[in-house]
N, C-alpha and C positions, 0 to 999 in steps of 0.2 A: 431088474427091468433088463430085457434085451435090447440090444445096441439094433437099432434099424439101419440097414444099407443108406447110402444117399440117394436112391433112386424113390425106396418104399418113404424115407423123410419128406421128399418133393410131391410125392403122391398125398400125405397126411396133409401135409402144408397147402394143396391146392383145394383139399376139399374144404378145408376149415375157412380159407380165404372165400370160398364159393358158397359158402351154408345158405346164406340167405336166396343166393339165387335158386337154388334148390330146393328149398321151402317153398318159393314161390311158383316153382313150376308143381310143386304137388297141388299147393293150393289150387292150380288152375285146373289141374285133373280133377279133384274132390268136388268144385264147383261144377264140373261138367257131369261126374257123376251124381250128385246130388239132382240135379235138374232130370234125370230119367230115370233115376233109381224108385223102386215102388216099394221095396220091401223095408217096411218100418226097424227092422235089427239093422241092416245095413246102412240104413240112413243116420240110424242113431251112433253106429261105430264110425261112420265119415264126421259126423258133428265131433266126437271124441277128438279125431285128429286135429280138426279144423285149428282150435286155440294153441296148441303145440306149435304148430306150422307157422301160424300170425305171429306169436312171438318170436320164434327163428327168424322170421324174414324182417324184422324189426319195428313192429305194430306194437305200441304201447300196450302192457298186460291188462289194462282197466278196458282197454277198447276191445281186444279180442275176447275178453270175457262176455262184454254185452251185445256183442255181437253172438257169440255162441249160446248165450242165455236166451236170447231172443229168436234165435234159430232163425233169422232174417236174411235168407238165401240172396234177397237183390243188393242188400247192404255188402254182404261180403264179396261178392260177383263185382261190385262197383270198387271195392277197396282194392281187389287183387287186380283191376284194372288200372287203377291209379297208381299201386305200386310197380307195376311193370312197364 
């Protein structure tokens, strides 16, 4: 494995330290996209990303799966608001 410079190590460390914050930001963007999206294909793709980002943000896997399975946009928006 390649050795990383101290700068690269710092970048990698900060990425993993703030991974939950990045996931919350992505979730907020997905929620806003879902509210205005009309294409069923894009909606389906967005819901596919939701569960992965919810788990990365620290939400329990079962709760994330339930929200995605129900496609409950109101519950998703409320949860993202509570997490931020």
